[in-house]
N, C-alpha and C positions, 0 to 999 in steps of 0.2 A: 240578506241585503248586502250589497257590495260596499266596501269601504270607499268613502269619498277621498279623492286625491287632488291636492293643489300643487301645481308645479310653477315655481317662480322662474320665468324665462329671462335669460340675459337680454338686456335692451328691449324688453317687450312686456307682454301681458302676463297675467296669472291665468294659467290654464286650469280649469276645474273639470274633473272627470268623475263619473260614478253616479250614484243616486243622490240627487240634491234638489233643493228648491231655493229660489232666490226671491226675496221679498224686499219691498221698499221700507222706509222708516215707519210707515203707517201699517205695515203688515200686509199690504197688497202684493199679490203674487204676480211675478213676471211670467207670461205664457211663453214657454220655451219651445213649443211645437215638437215635443218629443226628443229634444237634444239631450244627449248624455255626456257631451263634452263641449266646452266653449271657452272663449278667452274673456277675461275681465280686464278692463282698462286700468292701468296704474300710472300712466303718463299725464292724464288729464286732457289730452288732445282729441280724443275720439268724439265724433259727432253723433255717436250712437251709445253714449255712456248709459249704463255702467259697462257696456260691452265693448270689446276692442274692435276697431275697424281698420287697424294697420297704420293709423296716422302717426304713430310713434317712430316709424321708420326714419332713421337718421336724425331724430329729434330728441331722443331719450337715451340716457346711458346709465346702466347699472349692471355690474357683474354679479350675477346670482350665484353665490357660493354659500352653502349651508354653514351655520355656526350654532353653538349652544348659547341659549339665553342664560342670564344669571338666575340664581334661585329666586323663587317667588318670595316677596316680602310677607312677613307674618301679619 
């Protein structure tokens, strides 16, 4: 099984690639029609949430640069 990869795009979506399943809060599965890569909306403007439809273009700003989280609290 391949490792799932999430890419936080600058000024855009979260791209998910690999072997994954997406479910709603009730555990119902979204039918992805065989897709192994897609974009998840993080701007809140998509009319196809939770999936990205490109509505963020020129409306959302975030420079995606990786950083280390602080240690987990005990």
